[in-house]
N, C-alpha and C positions, 0 to 999 in steps of 0.2 A: 261202485259209486259213480254217478254221473254228475259232473260239475256244470254249472249254469253256462259257462263260457265255451263248453265243448259240445260238439254235435254228436249225436249217437252214431255209433259205428254201423255202417251198412256193409254187410258181407259181400264179397265179390261173387260168391256163389249165387246169391239172390239176384244181383244185377245181371249176371250171366243167364240165369233162368228167364228173366224178363225179356232179354234180347232174343233168346231162343224161342220163347213163346211168340213174340212179334214176328220172327222169321217164319215160324210154322204157320201162323195165321196168314201172312202174306202169301206163302207158298200155296196154302189151301185156297185162298181167293183166286190166285192165278190158275189153279187147276179147274176151279168152277167156271171161270171165264172161258177157258179153253173148251170145256164141254158145251157151253152156251154157243160159242162161235161155230163149233162143229155142227150143233143142232140147227143153227140158222142156215148154214151151208147146205145141209141135207134137205131142209125145208124148201130152199130155193130150187133145188134139183127135183122137187116133187116127191121126195122120199119121206112122207109124213110119219109113217110107222117107225122108221129108223130115227127120225128126229125126236119123236116122243120118247123112244127108248134111251137115247143119248142123254135126255134131261133127267132120267131116273137115277 
């Protein structure tokens, strides 16, 4: 039974999963940006085929 003056219990497992999910998303974004930076570097060097491959 939930009383009006009490907040529903939020399990620590759920809040931990949310943190892990945000961490994984941030890690994935960093990995994507690293690939984009490498592709830009390859493009500057005139290696267009390698740059296109890096973006795949």
